C-alpha positions as CSV (number, residue, x, y, z in Angstrom):
1,M,30.3,9.3,-1.8
2,S,27.0,8.6,-3.6
3,K,24.5,6.5,-1.6
4,V,21.0,5.2,-1.3
5,Y,18.7,7.5,0.6
6,V,15.7,5.8,2.2
7,I,12.8,8.2,2.9
8,H,10.3,7.0,5.5
9,E,8.6,7.8,8.8
10,N,8.5,4.4,10.5
11,S,11.8,2.8,11.5
12,E,10.1,-0.5,12.4
13,W,9.1,-1.0,8.8
14,T,12.5,0.1,7.5
15,L,14.8,-2.0,9.6
16,H,14.5,-5.1,7.4
17,L,15.5,-3.1,4.4
18,T,18.5,-1.4,5.9
19,K,19.7,-4.8,7.3
20,R,19.7,-6.1,3.7
21,L,21.5,-3.0,2.4
22,E,24.2,-3.6,5.1
23,E,24.5,-7.3,4.1
24,L,25.1,-6.2,0.5
25,G,27.5,-3.5,1.4
26,V,25.3,-0.7,0.0
27,P,26.0,2.8,1.4
28,Y,22.8,4.3,2.6
29,E,21.3,7.0,4.7
30,E,17.8,7.2,6.3
31,W,15.7,10.4,6.0
32,H,13.0,10.1,8.6
33,L,10.6,12.8,7.4
34,D,8.1,13.1,10.3
35,E,9.2,16.7,10.3
36,G,12.0,18.8,8.8
37,T,12.9,21.6,6.4
38,V,13.5,21.9,2.6
39,D,16.0,24.6,1.5
40,L,14.9,25.3,-2.1
41,S,18.1,27.3,-2.7
42,V,20.3,24.2,-2.2
43,A,20.8,21.2,-4.5
44,P,20.1,17.8,-3.0
45,P,23.0,15.4,-2.4
46,E,24.1,13.0,-5.1
47,G,22.5,9.5,-4.9
48,I,19.3,7.6,-5.5
49,F,16.2,8.2,-3.4
50,Y,13.7,5.5,-2.4
51,S,10.4,6.7,-0.7
52,R,8.6,4.4,1.7
53,M,6.2,7.1,2.9
54,S,3.0,5.6,4.2
55,A,-0.6,6.7,4.0
56,S,-1.1,5.8,7.6
57,S,1.7,8.0,8.9
58,H,-0.7,10.3,10.7
59,T,-1.8,7.4,12.9
60,R,1.8,7.4,14.4
61,D,1.6,11.2,15.3
62,H,3.4,12.1,12.0
63,R,0.5,14.1,10.8
64,F,2.3,16.0,8.0
65,A,5.0,13.5,7.1
66,A,3.3,12.6,3.8
67,E,2.9,16.3,2.9
68,L,6.5,17.1,3.7
69,T,7.6,14.1,1.7
70,G,5.7,15.3,-1.3
71,Q,7.6,18.6,-1.2
72,V,10.9,16.7,-0.8
73,L,10.2,14.4,-3.7
74,A,9.3,17.3,-5.9
75,W,12.6,19.0,-4.9
76,L,14.6,15.9,-5.7
77,E,12.9,15.4,-9.1
78,A,13.3,19.1,-10.0
79,H,17.1,18.6,-9.7
80,G,17.0,15.5,-11.8
81,R,17.8,13.0,-9.0
82,T,16.8,9.4,-9.5
83,V,13.7,8.9,-7.3
84,L,12.1,5.5,-6.8
85,N,8.4,5.6,-5.8
86,G,8.4,9.4,-6.3
87,T,5.6,12.0,-6.5
88,S,3.4,9.9,-8.7
89,A,3.6,6.9,-6.3
90,L,2.9,9.1,-3.3
91,K,-0.2,10.6,-4.9
92,L,-1.7,7.1,-5.2
93,E,-0.4,6.0,-1.8
94,V,-2.5,8.7,0.0
95,S,-5.7,8.4,-2.2
96,K,-7.8,5.3,-2.9
97,V,-9.8,7.4,-5.3
98,L,-6.7,8.0,-7.5
99,Q,-5.7,4.3,-7.1
100,Y,-9.1,3.1,-8.5
101,L,-9.1,5.6,-11.3
102,E,-5.6,4.5,-12.4
103,L,-6.5,0.8,-12.1
104,N,-9.7,1.3,-14.1
105,K,-7.8,3.2,-16.8
106,Y,-5.8,0.0,-17.6
107,G,-8.7,-2.4,-17.5
108,V,-8.4,-3.5,-13.9
109,K,-11.8,-4.1,-12.2
110,T,-12.3,-2.4,-8.8
111,P,-15.4,-2.6,-6.4
112,K,-18.1,0.0,-7.1
113,T,-17.1,3.0,-4.9
114,I,-18.5,6.4,-4.1
115,A,-16.4,9.0,-2.3
116,A,-18.3,11.3,0.0
117,V,-17.5,14.3,2.3
118,G,-20.0,15.1,5.0
119,K,-22.1,12.8,7.1
120,Q,-25.3,13.3,5.2
121,N,-23.6,12.7,1.9
122,I,-22.1,9.4,3.2
123,I,-25.6,8.3,4.1
124,N,-27.0,9.5,0.7
125,A,-24.3,7.6,-1.1
126,A,-25.1,4.4,0.8
127,E,-28.6,4.5,-0.5
128,K,-27.3,3.7,-4.0
129,F,-26.3,0.3,-2.5
130,A,-29.8,-0.5,-1.4
131,G,-30.3,-4.2,-0.9
132,Q,-26.6,-4.9,-1.0
133,S,-24.0,-5.2,1.8
134,F,-21.3,-2.5,1.6
135,I,-18.3,-1.2,3.5
136,T,-16.9,2.1,4.4
137,K,-13.2,3.0,4.4
138,H,-11.0,6.0,4.5
139,N,-9.7,7.5,1.2
140,R,-6.3,8.0,2.8
141,A,-6.1,4.7,4.5
142,G,-3.7,1.9,5.4
143,K,-4.1,-0.1,8.6
144,G,-7.8,-0.8,7.8
145,L,-8.7,2.8,8.7
146,G,-12.5,3.3,8.8
147,V,-13.3,-0.1,7.5
148,Q,-16.8,-1.2,8.6
149,L,-19.3,-3.7,7.1
150,F,-22.9,-2.7,6.8
151,H,-26.0,-4.6,5.6
152,S,-28.4,-1.6,5.6
153,V,-28.4,2.1,5.3
154,E,-30.0,2.3,8.8
155,A,-27.0,0.6,10.3
156,L,-24.7,3.0,8.6
157,K,-26.7,6.0,9.7
158,A,-26.5,4.8,13.3
159,Y,-22.7,4.5,13.0
160,V,-22.2,7.9,11.2
161,E,-24.3,9.8,13.7
162,G,-22.9,7.9,16.7
163,P,-19.8,8.4,18.9
164,T,-17.6,5.8,17.2
165,F,-17.6,7.3,13.7
166,E,-14.0,7.8,12.5
167,E,-13.4,11.0,10.6
168,P,-10.9,10.5,7.8
169,V,-7.8,12.6,7.9
170,D,-8.6,14.1,4.5
171,G,-12.3,14.2,5.2
172,I,-13.2,11.7,2.4
173,T,-15.1,8.5,3.3
174,L,-15.5,5.8,0.7
175,I,-18.7,3.7,0.4
176,Q,-17.9,0.5,-1.5
177,E,-19.6,-2.7,-2.5
178,Y,-18.8,-5.7,-0.4
179,I,-17.1,-8.4,-2.4
180,L,-18.1,-11.7,-0.9
181,S,-15.5,-14.4,-1.5
182,P,-16.4,-18.1,-1.1
183,E,-13.0,-18.6,0.6
184,S,-11.7,-16.3,3.4
185,Y,-8.5,-15.0,1.8
186,I,-7.2,-12.3,-0.4
187,T,-4.1,-12.3,-2.7
188,R,-1.3,-9.8,-2.6
189,C,1.1,-9.5,-5.5
190,E,4.5,-8.1,-4.9
191,F,6.6,-6.2,-7.4
192,V,10.1,-4.9,-7.3
193,G,11.7,-2.9,-10.1
194,G,8.3,-3.2,-11.9
195,N,8.7,-7.0,-12.1
196,F,6.5,-9.6,-10.3
197,V,8.3,-11.3,-7.4
198,Y,5.6,-13.5,-5.8
199,A,2.0,-13.6,-4.7
200,V,1.0,-14.3,-1.1
201,K,-2.3,-15.8,0.0
202,V,-3.6,-14.0,3.2
203,D,-6.1,-15.8,5.4
204,T,-8.8,-13.3,6.5
205,S,-11.0,-15.7,8.4
206,E,-10.2,-13.8,11.6
207,G,-10.6,-10.3,10.1
208,F,-7.9,-7.9,8.9
209,E,-5.7,-7.7,12.0
210,L,-2.3,-8.5,10.4
211,C,-0.4,-7.2,7.4
212,P,2.8,-8.7,5.9
213,A,5.0,-6.6,8.1
214,D,4.3,-9.1,11.0
215,A,3.1,-6.3,13.3
216,C,0.5,-4.3,11.4
217,Q,-2.8,-4.7,9.7
218,I,-3.4,-6.0,6.2
219,G,-4.4,-3.4,3.8
220,D,-8.0,-2.1,4.1
221,L,-10.2,-5.1,3.3
222,F,-12.9,-6.1,5.7
223,C,-13.8,-9.8,6.1
224,P,-16.3,-10.9,8.8
225,V,-15.1,-13.5,11.2
226,G,-15.8,-16.9,9.7
227,E,-16.4,-20.3,11.3
228,E,-13.7,-22.1,13.2
229,V,-11.1,-23.6,10.9
230,E,-8.0,-25.7,11.4
231,E,-4.8,-24.0,12.4
232,K,-3.0,-22.7,9.3
233,P,-0.5,-20.0,8.4
234,K,-2.1,-16.6,7.9
235,F,0.4,-15.8,5.1
236,Q,1.4,-18.3,2.4
237,V,3.5,-17.6,-0.7
238,I,1.7,-19.1,-3.7
239,E,4.0,-21.3,-5.7
240,G,3.8,-20.7,-9.5
241,F,1.2,-18.0,-9.3
242,D,0.3,-16.7,-12.8
243,D,-2.6,-14.7,-14.0
244,E,-3.2,-12.2,-16.8
245,I,-3.9,-9.6,-14.2
246,L,-0.2,-9.4,-13.6
247,T,0.3,-7.8,-17.0
248,K,-2.2,-5.1,-16.2
249,Y,-0.7,-4.5,-12.8
250,K,2.8,-4.0,-14.4
251,E,1.2,-1.5,-16.8
252,V,-0.4,0.5,-14.0
253,L,2.9,0.6,-12.1
254,A,5.0,1.5,-15.1
255,N,2.7,4.3,-16.1
256,N,2.7,5.8,-12.6
257,S,6.5,5.5,-12.1
258,I,6.1,3.0,-9.2
259,Q,9.0,0.6,-8.9
260,I,8.2,-1.2,-5.7
261,A,4.6,-2.1,-4.6
262,G,2.2,-4.7,-3.3
263,I,-1.2,-4.9,-5.0
264,E,-4.1,-6.7,-3.4
265,F,-7.2,-8.4,-4.8
266,I,-10.1,-10.6,-3.9
267,R,-12.1,-13.1,-6.0
268,N,-15.9,-13.3,-5.9
269,A,-18.0,-16.4,-6.1
270,E,-17.7,-16.4,-9.9
271,G,-13.9,-16.2,-9.7
272,E,-13.7,-12.6,-10.9
273,I,-10.8,-10.5,-9.6
274,Y,-11.6,-7.2,-7.8
275,T,-8.5,-5.1,-7.0
276,Y,-8.8,-2.8,-4.0
277,D,-5.4,-1.6,-2.9
278,I,-2.0,-0.5,-4.3
279,N,0.5,-0.3,-1.4
280,T,3.6,1.6,-2.4
281,N,5.1,1.2,1.1
282,T,5.0,-2.6,0.8
283,N,6.1,-5.0,3.6
284,Y,6.7,-8.7,3.7
285,N,5.9,-11.6,6.0
286,S,9.1,-13.2,7.3
287,D,7.6,-16.6,8.1
288,A,5.9,-17.0,4.7
289,E,9.1,-15.9,2.9
290,E,11.3,-18.3,5.0
291,K,9.1,-21.3,4.0
292,A,9.1,-20.3,0.3
293,G,12.8,-19.2,0.1
294,K,11.8,-15.9,-1.4
295,F,12.6,-12.6,0.2
296,G,11.0,-9.3,-0.9
297,M,13.3,-7.0,1.0
298,L,16.4,-8.7,-0.4
299,E,15.0,-8.2,-3.9
300,A,14.3,-4.5,-3.0
301,A,17.9,-4.1,-1.7
302,L,19.4,-5.8,-4.7
303,Y,17.3,-3.5,-7.0
304,L,18.5,-0.4,-5.0
305,K,22.1,-1.6,-5.3
306,K,21.8,-2.1,-9.1
307,T,20.2,1.3,-9.6
308,L,22.9,3.0,-7.5
309,E,25.6,1.3,-9.5
310,E,24.0,2.2,-12.8
311,N,23.8,5.8,-11.9
312,Y,27.1,6.2,-10.2
313,T,29.9,4.0,-11.6
314,N,32.3,5.1,-8.9
315,V,30.3,3.7,-6.0
316,N,32.5,1.7,-3.6
317,A,29.8,-0.6,-2.4
């Protein structure tokens, strides 16, 4: 029987989706690709395939999960299988450089960024931000990997040449202008099936310690710890959010064959939007969703169900 195949390497992030699939009676199977084999002489099973491979998989001792997934997705696509968040999505998931190039292509503003390999080149790149605060981050990121805020080249040099320097898994460090927001929050826009679902406001006054998954960090944006503020939810779904940036985001996703994603941005003091992350392995915050009555994983499961039924009319879901 045809089914939905969920490709991933982190069961904790997948549990909420499989629970929804079970509620909807959708047949599914998990492919946990931390390791495995691909027999090129054999055709893949019938069904639709949804990739939730993460750029941070190597931090969970799944060093080559993304690389293996890339080969599996290419194998599936070569046999004409329906793949959601396929090879194009994975390429962007594991490279901030490619994300920014695609965003810029469709008129989306991103922070000034220089990619560098080699410690001296990192320092040289930072000199182009003289007089400005800047951050470093990993090109293949997630979980805030390598994110540090610097106010001088001298401070960066001490970090790069010191014992706490984090070597990126792909060797590429990004040096990026620091976007100072008058309010300590970022906005994350969620899309399912290429359509906007909701936007969530994420309080960053205490740094970037949590992501929408309830148990992991939020993207890769660094915000310094602010002054003490009254107790408030870290994640809040924004009612009635609407901005022209959504049209551009939809165009970026459509032209990169990305069906499910979260895109994050920050506004500067002038209100300009700077987009800094496309997350194709998106997660959702349960408390914020419960209060708003909107559920990202349910939308994703419904989309998978619809796609399966459209491709296989004999599905007994």
